[in-house]
N, C-alpha and C positions, 0 to 999 in steps of 0.2 A: 879743356880740349876744344879746339875750333870745330864746330859742327856745320860750318857753312857749306862744305861739300854735299851735305845731305839735301840742301835746297837747290842744288844745281842740276841734279839728275835723280830720277826715282830709284834706279838701281844703285845698290851700295857695293863698291868694290870689295873683294875679299880681304885685301890687306887693310883697308880702312875699317872694315867690320871687325877684324882682329884687334886693331888698335882701340876701337870703342869698347870691345869686350874686356880688354886688359884694363882700360881706364875705369870701367864700371867695377871690376873686381877689386881694384885698388881702393876706390871710393867706399865700397861696401865694407872692405876690411877695416878702413879707417873709422867708419861709422860704428862698426861692431866693437872695436877696441875702445872707443870713446863713449860707448853706451847710448848712442843716438838712434839705434834701431828700435822702433816701438815694440813694447812688450807683446808677445804673441805673433810677431812678424817673423817669417823665415827668411834668412839672408839669401839662401839659394833661390827662393821664389822671387825675391826682390830683384836679384841679379838677372834671372831669366826674363822677368817682365820688362826690365829696362833695356836689355839687349833686343828683345822682340820688338819693342816700340821704336828703337832707334835704327834697327837694321831689317826688320821684317814687317809683319802685318799687325803688330801691336795687339791690342785687346781682342780684335776680331779674328786673329790667326787661329787660336784653338777652336773658336766657334765655327769657323769654316769647315773644319775637319770633323766636327761633332755631328753624327748622323741624326741625332734627335732634334737638332736645331733646324727650323724651317725658314726663319727670317731673322735678320739682325738689323736693328734700327739704332742709329747713333745720331741723334738730332742735336746733341751737345757733346763736347769732348769728354765731359765728366759723367756721362750717363749712357750706358749701352744697354738697350733692351733686347731681350731674346724671346722669340716666339717658338714655342714647342707645342706638341699636341695637347699638353697639359695646361697651356695658357701662356700668358705674357709674364715675364719676370725680369728683374734687374740682373745683369751679368755681374759676376764677382769682380771683374777688372774693368777699368775704363782707361782713358787717355790722360796724360798729364797736362796737356794743353791743346789749344786749337791748332797750333803749328804741327804738333805730333799727329793729330788726326788728318791734317792736310797732307802730310808726307805719306801716310798709309793709303789715303785715297789715290794719290799719284802712283804709288807702287802697285796697288790693285788694278788701276787702269792700265798701267804699263804691262802688267802680267796678262792682261786680257786684250791685247791688241795694240799696244803702244801708248806712250804718255800722251795725255790730251794736249792739244796745241795751246800756246799761251793765249789767254783771253777766253778760253772755253769755260763757261760758268756752270754748265750742266753736262755731266758725264753720264751717258747711258750706254752700257756695254754688256755683252754676254761674257761672263767670267768663266773660270775653270769649272768643270763638271756641270756646265749648263746653268750656273747661277746667274741671276740678273742683277747687275750692279747699277745703282743710280746714286750719283753724288752731286752735291750742290756747293758751289763756291760763292763767296760774296762777290758782287752785290745782290745776287738773286736770293740769298739767304743771309741772315744776320751773321752767322758763323758757318763753318764747314759742316756739312751733314752727309750722312751715308746710310743707304738702305740696300741690303743684300737679301734677295729672295732666292733661296736655294730650290733647285728642282727636287720635287718630292718623288721618292721611289714608291711605285705602286706595284704591289705583287698581286697579280691576278692571273688566273688561268684563262684559257680560251673559252671554257665553259662559263666563267664569270661574265665575260663579254657578251655571250649569247643570252645569258639570264638577264642581263641589264639592257638588252635590246641595242647594244652598241655594235653588234655584228649579227648578221643573219646566220642561221644554221648552215645554209648552203655555202656561205663565205668561210665559215669555220671549217667545214669539211674540205673545201678547196685548199685552204692554208695548211691544214694538217697533212693533206696529200703532198703539197709542195715541200713541206719540211721532211716528210718521210722519203721523198724522192731526192732530197738534198739539192733541190732546185734553187737557183739564184732568185731573190726577191728584191724588188725596188719599192720602197715605201716612201710616199711623198705626203707631206702634211704641213700645215701651218705651224710655225714655231710659237705663235701667240698662245698664251695660257699654259705652255709647257713648262 
């Protein structure tokens, strides 16, 4: 199958995605009947991984939705590192090639504000759900690289803010009064560090 259209635009048309999925299903079926699928590998998982890499966000797709993942580092196509509260670990999936990683970087950039212009070697974007996306294209890096820092959810009460001296008791009382009165609030802050 000619995959050249994947390199022309980050978004994959629905009809082309359906053709890719059918071609992958046929290939997996042929591999299964010829005994070419490695022992212990699940054909359905292989199919889902291939479809996700060719039409979606590849190995980082499930990690973007995982609430426990704080950061994703892909400094090589065959190595995806995951940062969780428990520490850094190697992700179960990776990319099949540097070209596949490049396609996913372009799709992520496109989903967060438009495909990067030709020649842009460093992509710095605010992605979905407030995640920070940084990607590097050659020649500024040896190969394509991707770092995603997800916005962490912090569950704190107003009392926690007062206890940590992040807010005065008077401000806490004022805000509680505003909320009780169902008043409109405008909060302005820097996006750095968020």
